[in-house]
PDB file of N, CA, C and O in Angstrom:
ATOM      1  N   MET A   1      84.426  93.818 149.663  1.00  0.00           N
ATOM      2  CA  MET A   1      84.754  94.754 148.613  1.00  0.00           C
ATOM      3  C   MET A   1      85.474  94.004 147.501  1.00  0.00           C
ATOM      4  O   MET A   1      86.383  93.214 147.756  1.00  0.00           O
ATOM      5  N   THR A   2      85.061  94.259 146.275  1.00  0.00           N
ATOM      6  CA  THR A   2      85.697  93.597 145.139  1.00  0.00           C
ATOM      7  C   THR A   2      86.708  94.524 144.485  1.00  0.00           C
ATOM      8  O   THR A   2      86.557  95.746 144.494  1.00  0.00           O
ATOM      9  N   THR A   3      87.719  93.930 143.932  1.00  0.00           N
ATOM     10  CA  THR A   3      88.745  94.692 143.228  1.00  0.00           C
ATOM     11  C   THR A   3      88.261  94.960 141.815  1.00  0.00           C
ATOM     12  O   THR A   3      87.848  94.035 141.116  1.00  0.00           O
ATOM     13  N   PRO A   4      88.309  96.222 141.385  1.00  0.00           N
ATOM     14  CA  PRO A   4      87.873  96.507 140.018  1.00  0.00           C
ATOM     15  C   PRO A   4      88.816  95.847 139.014  1.00  0.00           C
ATOM     16  O   PRO A   4      90.029  95.792 139.217  1.00  0.00           O
ATOM     17  N   THR A   5      88.236  95.355 137.945  1.00  0.00           N
ATOM     18  CA  THR A   5      89.056  94.745 136.892  1.00  0.00           C
ATOM     19  C   THR A   5      89.149  95.691 135.711  1.00  0.00           C
ATOM     20  O   THR A   5      88.220  96.439 135.409  1.00  0.00           O
ATOM     21  N   VAL A   6      90.265  95.637 135.070  1.00  0.00           N
ATOM     22  CA  VAL A   6      90.496  96.476 133.898  1.00  0.00           C
ATOM     23  C   VAL A   6      90.487  95.563 132.681  1.00  0.00           C
ATOM     24  O   VAL A   6      91.237  94.588 132.615  1.00  0.00           O
ATOM     25  N   ALA A   7      89.647  95.883 131.737  1.00  0.00           N
ATOM     26  CA  ALA A   7      89.579  95.089 130.519  1.00  0.00           C
ATOM     27  C   ALA A   7      90.839  95.310 129.693  1.00  0.00           C
ATOM     28  O   ALA A   7      91.345  96.429 129.619  1.00  0.00           O
ATOM     29  N   PRO A   8      91.345  94.253 129.075  1.00  0.00           N
ATOM     30  CA  PRO A   8      92.532  94.435 128.235  1.00  0.00           C
ATOM     31  C   PRO A   8      92.203  95.314 127.031  1.00  0.00           C
ATOM     32  O   PRO A   8      91.082  95.306 126.523  1.00  0.00           O
ATOM     33  N   ALA A   9      93.183  96.052 126.597  1.00  0.00           N
ATOM     34  CA  ALA A   9      93.000  96.919 125.427  1.00  0.00           C
ATOM     35  C   ALA A   9      92.768  96.051 124.205  1.00  0.00           C
ATOM     36  O   ALA A   9      93.427  95.025 124.032  1.00  0.00           O
ATOM     37  N   PRO A  10      91.831  96.460 123.353  1.00  0.00           N
ATOM     38  CA  PRO A  10      91.603  95.667 122.143  1.00  0.00           C
ATOM     39  C   PRO A  10      92.839  95.689 121.251  1.00  0.00           C
ATOM     40  O   PRO A  10      93.588  96.666 121.237  1.00  0.00           O
ATOM     41  N   ALA A  11      93.044  94.611 120.512  1.00  0.00           N
ATOM     42  CA  ALA A  11      94.191  94.533 119.606  1.00  0.00           C
ATOM     43  C   ALA A  11      94.006  95.536 118.468  1.00  0.00           C
ATOM     44  O   ALA A  11      92.895  95.753 117.986  1.00  0.00           O
ATOM     45  N   THR A  12      95.101  96.131 118.058  1.00  0.00           N
ATOM     46  CA  THR A  12      95.058  97.067 116.936  1.00  0.00           C
ATOM     47  C   THR A  12      94.868  96.274 115.649  1.00  0.00           C
ATOM     48  O   THR A  12      95.559  95.283 115.410  1.00  0.00           O
ATOM     49  N   VAL A  13      93.938  96.714 114.836  1.00  0.00           N
ATOM     50  CA  VAL A  13      93.639  96.029 113.575  1.00  0.00           C
ATOM     51  C   VAL A  13      94.134  96.899 112.425  1.00  0.00           C
ATOM     52  O   VAL A  13      93.857  98.096 112.357  1.00  0.00           O
ATOM     53  N   TYR A  14      94.872  96.262 111.528  1.00  0.00           N
ATOM     54  CA  TYR A  14      95.383  96.960 110.358  1.00  0.00           C
ATOM     55  C   TYR A  14      94.785  96.362 109.091  1.00  0.00           C
ATOM     56  O   TYR A  14      94.520  95.162 109.019  1.00  0.00           O
ATOM     57  N   ALA A  15      94.580  97.207 108.107  1.00  0.00           N
ATOM     58  CA  ALA A  15      94.130  96.767 106.786  1.00  0.00           C
ATOM     59  C   ALA A  15      95.220  97.104 105.786  1.00  0.00           C
ATOM     60  O   ALA A  15      95.987  98.047 105.980  1.00  0.00           O
ATOM     61  N   ALA A  16      95.282  96.326 104.717  1.00  0.00           N
ATOM     62  CA  ALA A  16      96.231  96.606 103.647  1.00  0.00           C
ATOM     63  C   ALA A  16      95.617  97.636 102.706  1.00  0.00           C
ATOM     64  O   ALA A  16      94.423  97.595 102.409  1.00  0.00           O
ATOM     65  N   ALA A  17      96.451  98.555 102.246  1.00  0.00           N
ATOM     66  CA  ALA A  17      95.989  99.603 101.339  1.00  0.00           C
ATOM     67  C   ALA A  17      97.018  99.794 100.241  1.00  0.00           C
ATOM     68  O   ALA A  17      98.222  99.714 100.487  1.00  0.00           O
ATOM     69  N   ARG A  18      96.550 100.043  99.045  1.00  0.00           N
ATOM     70  CA  ARG A  18      97.440 100.203  97.892  1.00  0.00           C
ATOM     71  C   ARG A  18      97.496 101.666  97.493  1.00  0.00           C
ATOM     72  O   ARG A  18      96.466 102.299  97.261  1.00  0.00           O
ATOM     73  N   SER A  19      98.716 102.199  97.417  1.00  0.00           N
ATOM     74  CA  SER A  19      98.891 103.586  96.975  1.00  0.00           C
ATOM     75  C   SER A  19      98.968 103.619  95.457  1.00  0.00           C
ATOM     76  O   SER A  19      99.117 102.582  94.811  1.00  0.00           O
ATOM     77  N   ARG A  20      98.866 104.809  94.898  1.00  0.00           N
ATOM     78  CA  ARG A  20      99.002 104.976  93.454  1.00  0.00           C
ATOM     79  C   ARG A  20     100.430 105.391  93.140  1.00  0.00           C
ATOM     80  O   ARG A  20     101.085 106.064  93.935  1.00  0.00           O
ATOM     81  N   ALA A  21     100.892 104.987  91.992  1.00  0.00           N
ATOM     82  CA  ALA A  21     102.200 105.444  91.534  1.00  0.00           C
ATOM     83  C   ALA A  21     102.082 106.930  91.231  1.00  0.00           C
ATOM     84  O   ALA A  21     101.115 107.365  90.606  1.00  0.00           O
ATOM     85  N   HIS A  22     103.069 107.712  91.675  1.00  0.00           N
ATOM     86  CA  HIS A  22     103.023 109.154  91.477  1.00  0.00           C
ATOM     87  C   HIS A  22     104.418 109.643  91.106  1.00  0.00           C
ATOM     88  O   HIS A  22     105.352 109.530  91.900  1.00  0.00           O
ATOM     89  N   GLY A  23     104.556 110.180  89.911  1.00  0.00           N
ATOM     90  CA  GLY A  23     105.869 110.662  89.466  1.00  0.00           C
ATOM     91  C   GLY A  23     106.849 109.501  89.385  1.00  0.00           C
ATOM     92  O   GLY A  23     106.542 108.472  88.784  1.00  0.00           O
ATOM     93  N   PRO A  24     108.028 109.657  89.984  1.00  0.00           N
ATOM     94  CA  PRO A  24     109.038 108.596  89.898  1.00  0.00           C
ATOM     95  C   PRO A  24     108.819 107.469  90.914  1.00  0.00           C
ATOM     96  O   PRO A  24     109.580 106.501  90.926  1.00  0.00           O
ATOM     97  N   THR A  25     107.794 107.579  91.762  1.00  0.00           N
ATOM     98  CA  THR A  25     107.567 106.538  92.770  1.00  0.00           C
ATOM     99  C   THR A  25     106.696 105.422  92.210  1.00  0.00           C
ATOM    100  O   THR A  25     105.977 105.613  91.229  1.00  0.00           O
ATOM    101  N   THR A  26     106.766 104.275  92.832  1.00  0.00           N
ATOM    102  CA  THR A  26     105.934 103.145  92.435  1.00  0.00           C
ATOM    103  C   THR A  26     104.807 102.974  93.444  1.00  0.00           C
ATOM    104  O   THR A  26     104.873 103.485  94.562  1.00  0.00           O
ATOM    105  N   ALA A  27     103.787 102.258  93.038  1.00  0.00           N
ATOM    106  CA  ALA A  27     102.690 101.952  93.950  1.00  0.00           C
ATOM    107  C   ALA A  27     103.201 100.962  95.002  1.00  0.00           C
ATOM    108  O   ALA A  27     103.924 100.020  94.681  1.00  0.00           O
ATOM    109  N   LEU A  28     102.819 101.187  96.249  1.00  0.00           N
ATOM    110  CA  LEU A  28     103.239 100.313  97.348  1.00  0.00           C
ATOM    111  C   LEU A  28     102.035  99.870  98.164  1.00  0.00           C
ATOM    112  O   LEU A  28     100.977 100.498  98.129  1.00  0.00           O
ATOM    113  N   TRP A  29     102.213  98.776  98.901  1.00  0.00           N
ATOM    114  CA  TRP A  29     101.226  98.352  99.886  1.00  0.00           C
ATOM    115  C   TRP A  29     101.554  99.038 101.204  1.00  0.00           C
ATOM    116  O   TRP A  29     102.713  99.088 101.616  1.00  0.00           O
ATOM    117  N   HIS A  30     100.532  99.566 101.860  1.00  0.00           N
ATOM    118  CA  HIS A  30     100.683 100.278 103.124  1.00  0.00           C
ATOM    119  C   HIS A  30      99.751  99.679 104.170  1.00  0.00           C
ATOM    120  O   HIS A  30      98.867  98.887 103.842  1.00  0.00           O
ATOM    121  N   ALA A  31      99.951 100.058 105.422  1.00  0.00           N
ATOM    122  CA  ALA A  31      99.079  99.635 106.524  1.00  0.00           C
ATOM    123  C   ALA A  31      98.223 100.814 106.960  1.00  0.00           C
ATOM    124  O   ALA A  31      98.701 101.945 107.047  1.00  0.00           O
ATOM    125  N   VAL A  32      96.947 100.534 107.235  1.00  0.00           N
ATOM    126  CA  VAL A  32      96.014 101.531 107.734  1.00  0.00           C
ATOM    127  C   VAL A  32      95.410 100.992 109.019  1.00  0.00           C
ATOM    128  O   VAL A  32      94.937  99.856 109.053  1.00  0.00           O
ATOM    129  N   GLU A  33      95.421 101.792 110.072  1.00  0.00           N
ATOM    130  CA  GLU A  33      94.777 101.389 111.317  1.00  0.00           C
ATOM    131  C   GLU A  33      93.268 101.563 111.136  1.00  0.00           C
ATOM    132  O   GLU A  33      92.801 102.641 110.770  1.00  0.00           O
ATOM    133  N   VAL A  34      92.515 100.496 111.393  1.00  0.00           N
ATOM    134  CA  VAL A  34      91.086 100.486 111.117  1.00  0.00           C
ATOM    135  C   VAL A  34      90.283 100.616 112.405  1.00  0.00           C
ATOM    136  O   VAL A  34      90.499  99.878 113.366  1.00  0.00           O
ATOM    137  N   HIS A  35      89.346 101.572 112.408  1.00  0.00           N
ATOM    138  CA  HIS A  35      88.481 101.798 113.563  1.00  0.00           C
ATOM    139  C   HIS A  35      87.007 101.661 113.210  1.00  0.00           C
ATOM    140  O   HIS A  35      86.139 101.885 114.054  1.00  0.00           O
ATOM    141  N   ARG A  36      86.723 101.292 111.960  1.00  0.00           N
ATOM    142  CA  ARG A  36      85.335 101.187 111.495  1.00  0.00           C
ATOM    143  C   ARG A  36      85.090  99.783 110.946  1.00  0.00           C
ATOM    144  O   ARG A  36      86.040  99.069 110.626  1.00  0.00           O
ATOM    145  N   PRO A  37      83.831  99.385 110.835  1.00  0.00           N
ATOM    146  CA  PRO A  37      83.520  98.075 110.252  1.00  0.00           C
ATOM    147  C   PRO A  37      83.995  97.981 108.801  1.00  0.00           C
ATOM    148  O   PRO A  37      84.037  98.983 108.087  1.00  0.00           O
ATOM    149  N   THR A  38      84.346  96.789 108.383  1.00  0.00           N
ATOM    150  CA  THR A  38      84.881  96.554 107.047  1.00  0.00           C
ATOM    151  C   THR A  38      84.020  97.121 105.919  1.00  0.00           C
ATOM    152  O   THR A  38      84.569  97.736 105.004  1.00  0.00           O
ATOM    153  N   PRO A  39      82.690  96.942 105.942  1.00  0.00           N
ATOM    154  CA  PRO A  39      81.902  97.495 104.825  1.00  0.00           C
ATOM    155  C   PRO A  39      82.027  99.015 104.671  1.00  0.00           C
ATOM    156  O   PRO A  39      81.832  99.545 103.577  1.00  0.00           O
ATOM    157  N   GLU A  40      82.344  99.706 105.745  1.00  0.00           N
ATOM    158  CA  GLU A  40      82.476 101.161 105.675  1.00  0.00           C
ATOM    159  C   GLU A  40      83.797 101.618 105.076  1.00  0.00           C
ATOM    160  O   GLU A  40      83.894 102.747 104.596  1.00  0.00           O
ATOM    161  N   VAL A  41      84.815 100.765 105.094  1.00  0.00           N
ATOM    162  CA  VAL A  41      86.127 101.193 104.612  1.00  0.00           C
ATOM    163  C   VAL A  41      86.540 100.558 103.293  1.00  0.00           C
ATOM    164  O   VAL A  41      87.531 100.984 102.701  1.00  0.00           O
ATOM    165  N   ASP A  42      85.820  99.565 102.819  1.00  0.00           N
ATOM    166  CA  ASP A  42      86.195  98.864 101.601  1.00  0.00           C
ATOM    167  C   ASP A  42      86.283  99.830 100.427  1.00  0.00           C
ATOM    168  O   ASP A  42      85.280 100.423 100.028  1.00  0.00           O
ATOM    169  N   GLY A  43      87.473  99.987  99.879  1.00  0.00           N
ATOM    170  CA  GLY A  43      87.690 100.845  98.728  1.00  0.00           C
ATOM    171  C   GLY A  43      87.881 102.313  99.052  1.00  0.00           C
ATOM    172  O   GLY A  43      88.102 103.116  98.146  1.00  0.00           O
ATOM    173  N   ALA A  44      87.803 102.681 100.315  1.00  0.00           N
ATOM    174  CA  ALA A  44      87.968 104.083 100.694  1.00  0.00           C
ATOM    175  C   ALA A  44      89.447 104.449 100.735  1.00  0.00           C
ATOM    176  O   ALA A  44      90.294 103.600 101.016  1.00  0.00           O
ATOM    177  N   CYS A  45      89.756 105.707 100.457  1.00  0.00           N
ATOM    178  CA  CYS A  45      91.118 106.207 100.620  1.00  0.00           C
ATOM    179  C   CYS A  45      91.285 106.645 102.063  1.00  0.00           C
ATOM    180  O   CYS A  45      90.455 107.378 102.601  1.00  0.00           O
ATOM    181  N   GLU A  46      92.352 106.194 102.679  1.00  0.00           N
ATOM    182  CA  GLU A  46      92.619 106.489 104.082  1.00  0.00           C
ATOM    183  C   GLU A  46      94.071 106.903 104.250  1.00  0.00           C
ATOM    184  O   GLU A  46      94.913 106.632 103.394  1.00  0.00           O
ATOM    185  N   LEU A  47      94.348 107.556 105.353  1.00  0.00           N
ATOM    186  CA  LEU A  47      95.711 107.932 105.707  1.00  0.00           C
ATOM    187  C   LEU A  47      96.414 106.704 106.276  1.00  0.00           C
ATOM    188  O   LEU A  47      95.908 106.074 107.205  1.00  0.00           O
ATOM    189  N   THR A  48      97.563 106.365 105.730  1.00  0.00           N
ATOM    190  CA  THR A  48      98.306 105.184 106.164  1.00  0.00           C
ATOM    191  C   THR A  48      99.174 105.516 107.368  1.00  0.00           C
ATOM    192  O   THR A  48      99.280 106.675 107.768  1.00  0.00           O
ATOM    193  N   LEU A  49      99.794 104.490 107.943  1.00  0.00           N
ATOM    194  CA  LEU A  49     100.660 104.705 109.101  1.00  0.00           C
ATOM    195  C   LEU A  49     101.830 105.622 108.786  1.00  0.00           C
ATOM    196  O   LEU A  49     102.283 106.366 109.656  1.00  0.00           O
ATOM    197  N   CYS A  50     102.327 105.580 107.549  1.00  0.00           N
ATOM    198  CA  CYS A  50     103.472 106.411 107.174  1.00  0.00           C
ATOM    199  C   CYS A  50     103.071 107.799 106.703  1.00  0.00           C
ATOM    200  O   CYS A  50     103.932 108.639 106.445  1.00  0.00           O
ATOM    201  N   GLY A  51     101.757 108.050 106.588  1.00  0.00           N
ATOM    202  CA  GLY A  51     101.294 109.377 106.195  1.00  0.00           C
ATOM    203  C   GLY A  51     100.878 109.511 104.743  1.00  0.00           C
ATOM    204  O   GLY A  51     100.527 110.608 104.308  1.00  0.00           O
ATOM    205  N   SER A  52     100.906 108.429 103.982  1.00  0.00           N
ATOM    206  CA  SER A  52     100.453 108.458 102.590  1.00  0.00           C
ATOM    207  C   SER A  52      98.940 108.263 102.533  1.00  0.00           C
ATOM    208  O   SER A  52      98.319 107.825 103.502  1.00  0.00           O
ATOM    209  N   LEU A  53      98.371 108.591 101.399  1.00  0.00           N
ATOM    210  CA  LEU A  53      96.963 108.257 101.156  1.00  0.00           C
ATOM    211  C   LEU A  53      96.939 107.020 100.280  1.00  0.00           C
ATOM    212  O   LEU A  53      97.648 106.943  99.276  1.00  0.00           O
ATOM    213  N   ALA A  54      96.113 106.046 100.669  1.00  0.00           N
ATOM    214  CA  ALA A  54      96.023 104.813  99.894  1.00  0.00           C
ATOM    215  C   ALA A  54      94.621 104.248 100.006  1.00  0.00           C
ATOM    216  O   ALA A  54      93.898 104.514 100.966  1.00  0.00           O
ATOM    217  N   ARG A  55      94.251 103.462  99.005  1.00  0.00           N
ATOM    218  CA  ARG A  55      92.917 102.858  98.953  1.00  0.00           C
ATOM    219  C   ARG A  55      92.948 101.503  99.657  1.00  0.00           C
ATOM    220  O   ARG A  55      93.754 100.637  99.318  1.00  0.00           O
ATOM    221  N   ILE A  56      92.060 101.328 100.641  1.00  0.00           N
ATOM    222  CA  ILE A  56      91.998 100.088 101.415  1.00  0.00           C
ATOM    223  C   ILE A  56      91.457  98.954 100.554  1.00  0.00           C
ATOM    224  O   ILE A  56      90.479  99.113  99.823  1.00  0.00           O
ATOM    225  N   MET A  57      92.115  97.816 100.662  1.00  0.00           N
ATOM    226  CA  MET A  57      91.692  96.598  99.971  1.00  0.00           C
ATOM    227  C   MET A  57      91.397  95.552 101.039  1.00  0.00           C
ATOM    228  O   MET A  57      92.317  94.945 101.587  1.00  0.00           O
ATOM    229  N   THR A  58      90.131  95.341 101.332  1.00  0.00           N
ATOM    230  CA  THR A  58      89.775  94.421 102.420  1.00  0.00           C
ATOM    231  C   THR A  58      89.994  92.958 102.051  1.00  0.00           C
ATOM    232  O   THR A  58      89.961  92.097 102.930  1.00  0.00           O
ATOM    233  N   ASP A  59      90.213  92.660 100.788  1.00  0.00           N
ATOM    234  CA  ASP A  59      90.465  91.278 100.391  1.00  0.00           C
ATOM    235  C   ASP A  59      91.937  90.895 100.515  1.00  0.00           C
ATOM    236  O   ASP A  59      92.302  89.756 100.222  1.00  0.00           O
ATOM    237  N   VAL A  60      92.789  91.827 100.945  1.00  0.00           N
ATOM    238  CA  VAL A  60      94.215  91.565 101.144  1.00  0.00           C
ATOM    239  C   VAL A  60      94.524  91.705 102.632  1.00  0.00           C
ATOM    240  O   VAL A  60      94.188  92.716 103.249  1.00  0.00           O
ATOM    241  N   GLU A  61      95.164  90.688 103.205  1.00  0.00           N
ATOM    242  CA  GLU A  61      95.508  90.695 104.629  1.00  0.00           C
ATOM    243  C   GLU A  61      96.756  91.536 104.889  1.00  0.00           C
ATOM    244  O   GLU A  61      97.654  91.601 104.049  1.00  0.00           O
ATOM    245  N   TRP A  62      96.806  92.170 106.041  1.00  0.00           N
ATOM    246  CA  TRP A  62      98.023  92.843 106.498  1.00  0.00           C
ATOM    247  C   TRP A  62      98.563  92.058 107.662  1.00  0.00           C
ATOM    248  O   TRP A  62      97.792  91.734 108.565  1.00  0.00           O
ATOM    249  N   PRO A  63      99.833  91.730 107.703  1.00  0.00           N
ATOM    250  CA  PRO A  63     100.883  92.086 106.746  1.00  0.00           C
ATOM    251  C   PRO A  63     100.745  91.265 105.473  1.00  0.00           C
ATOM    252  O   PRO A  63     100.459  90.068 105.512  1.00  0.00           O
ATOM    253  N   THR A  64     100.950  91.921 104.369  1.00  0.00           N
ATOM    254  CA  THR A  64     100.824  91.273 103.073  1.00  0.00           C
ATOM    255  C   THR A  64     102.124  90.558 102.723  1.00  0.00           C
ATOM    256  O   THR A  64     103.192  90.929 103.210  1.00  0.00           O
ATOM    257  N   VAL A  65     102.034  89.556 101.895  1.00  0.00           N
ATOM    258  CA  VAL A  65     103.220  88.805 101.479  1.00  0.00           C
ATOM    259  C   VAL A  65     103.849  89.378 100.213  1.00  0.00           C
ATOM    260  O   VAL A  65     104.814  88.820  99.691  1.00  0.00           O
ATOM    261  N   ALA A  66     103.308  90.485  99.722  1.00  0.00           N
ATOM    262  CA  ALA A  66     103.840  91.120  98.515  1.00  0.00           C
ATOM    263  C   ALA A  66     105.247  91.662  98.773  1.00  0.00           C
ATOM    264  O   ALA A  66     105.645  91.875  99.918  1.00  0.00           O
ATOM    265  N   ARG A  67     105.976  91.875  97.708  1.00  0.00           N
ATOM    266  CA  ARG A  67     107.333  92.418  97.817  1.00  0.00           C
ATOM    267  C   ARG A  67     107.350  93.941  97.856  1.00  0.00           C
ATOM    268  O   ARG A  67     108.257  94.541  98.434  1.00  0.00           O
ATOM    269  N   ASP A  68     106.358  94.560  97.248  1.00  0.00           N
ATOM    270  CA  ASP A  68     106.341  96.020  97.142  1.00  0.00           C
ATOM    271  C   ASP A  68     105.568  96.646  98.304  1.00  0.00           C
ATOM    272  O   ASP A  68     104.514  97.252  98.114  1.00  0.00           O
ATOM    273  N   VAL A  69     106.116  96.485  99.514  1.00  0.00           N
ATOM    274  CA  VAL A  69     105.486  96.955 100.743  1.00  0.00           C
ATOM    275  C   VAL A  69     106.280  98.135 101.296  1.00  0.00           C
ATOM    276  O   VAL A  69     107.511  98.137 101.261  1.00  0.00           O
ATOM    277  N   CYS A  70     105.575  99.123 101.800  1.00  0.00           N
ATOM    278  CA  CYS A  70     106.204 100.311 102.388  1.00  0.00           C
ATOM    279  C   CYS A  70     107.005  99.905 103.631  1.00  0.00           C
ATOM    280  O   CYS A  70     106.428  99.361 104.573  1.00  0.00           O
ATOM    281  N   PRO A  71     108.313 100.155 103.654  1.00  0.00           N
ATOM    282  CA  PRO A  71     109.106  99.764 104.810  1.00  0.00           C
ATOM    283  C   PRO A  71     108.725 100.524 106.087  1.00  0.00           C
ATOM    284  O   PRO A  71     108.827  99.979 107.186  1.00  0.00           O
ATOM    285  N   ALA A  72     108.289 101.773 105.943  1.00  0.00           N
ATOM    286  CA  ALA A  72     107.883 102.541 107.122  1.00  0.00           C
ATOM    287  C   ALA A  72     106.634 101.934 107.759  1.00  0.00           C
ATOM    288  O   ALA A  72     106.549 101.833 108.983  1.00  0.00           O
ATOM    289  N   CYS A  73     105.674 101.533 106.941  1.00  0.00           N
ATOM    290  CA  CYS A  73     104.442 100.922 107.473  1.00  0.00           C
ATOM    291  C   CYS A  73     104.738  99.588 108.160  1.00  0.00           C
ATOM    292  O   CYS A  73     104.130  99.268 109.181  1.00  0.00           O
ATOM    293  N   VAL A  74     105.663  98.813 107.605  1.00  0.00           N
ATOM    294  CA  VAL A  74     106.045  97.537 108.229  1.00  0.00           C
ATOM    295  C   VAL A  74     106.581  97.799 109.625  1.00  0.00           C
ATOM    296  O   VAL A  74     106.205  97.111 110.575  1.00  0.00           O
ATOM    297  N   THR A  75     107.448  98.779 109.756  1.00  0.00           N
ATOM    298  CA  THR A  75     108.041  99.108 111.046  1.00  0.00           C
ATOM    299  C   THR A  75     106.999  99.648 112.014  1.00  0.00           C
ATOM    300  O   THR A  75     106.973  99.248 113.178  1.00  0.00           O
ATOM    301  N   LEU A  76     106.149 100.540 111.557  1.00  0.00           N
ATOM    302  CA  LEU A  76     105.154 101.178 112.434  1.00  0.00           C
ATOM    303  C   LEU A  76     104.032 100.226 112.848  1.00  0.00           C
ATOM    304  O   LEU A  76     103.407 100.438 113.888  1.00  0.00           O
ATOM    305  N   ALA A  77     103.768  99.197 112.070  1.00  0.00           N
ATOM    306  CA  ALA A  77     102.687  98.261 112.374  1.00  0.00           C
ATOM    307  C   ALA A  77     103.100  97.162 113.353  1.00  0.00           C
ATOM    308  O   ALA A  77     102.278  96.323 113.723  1.00  0.00           O
ATOM    309  N   ARG A  78     104.336  97.161 113.764  1.00  0.00           N
ATOM    310  CA  ARG A  78     104.805  96.125 114.704  1.00  0.00           C
ATOM    311  C   ARG A  78     104.364  96.403 116.098  1.00  0.00           C
ATOM    312  O   ARG A  78     104.672  95.634 117.008  1.00  0.00           O
TER     313      ARG A  78
END
C-alpha cells in the first residue's frame, strides 16, 4: 500500500495595479491576487487586496519599488 501524497499549494501570485486619484486622495500602487493568465488581465480593473479598484499593469512587478504604494496591500500581500 502506498501513502497518498499531497501536492504543495501553488504560490500566490500578485500583480501590481495602479489606482486613480479621487478627490483628495492620490493614485497608489496596489496588489491584486491573480488567478487568470496575464493576457486576460492586462489593463483590466480588478479588486485589490485592500478593497480598492485599480487597473492591473503587467509590466510592473509586485512588490513594486515605487514610493506611492498602498500600505494595506503591502501588509496583506505578505
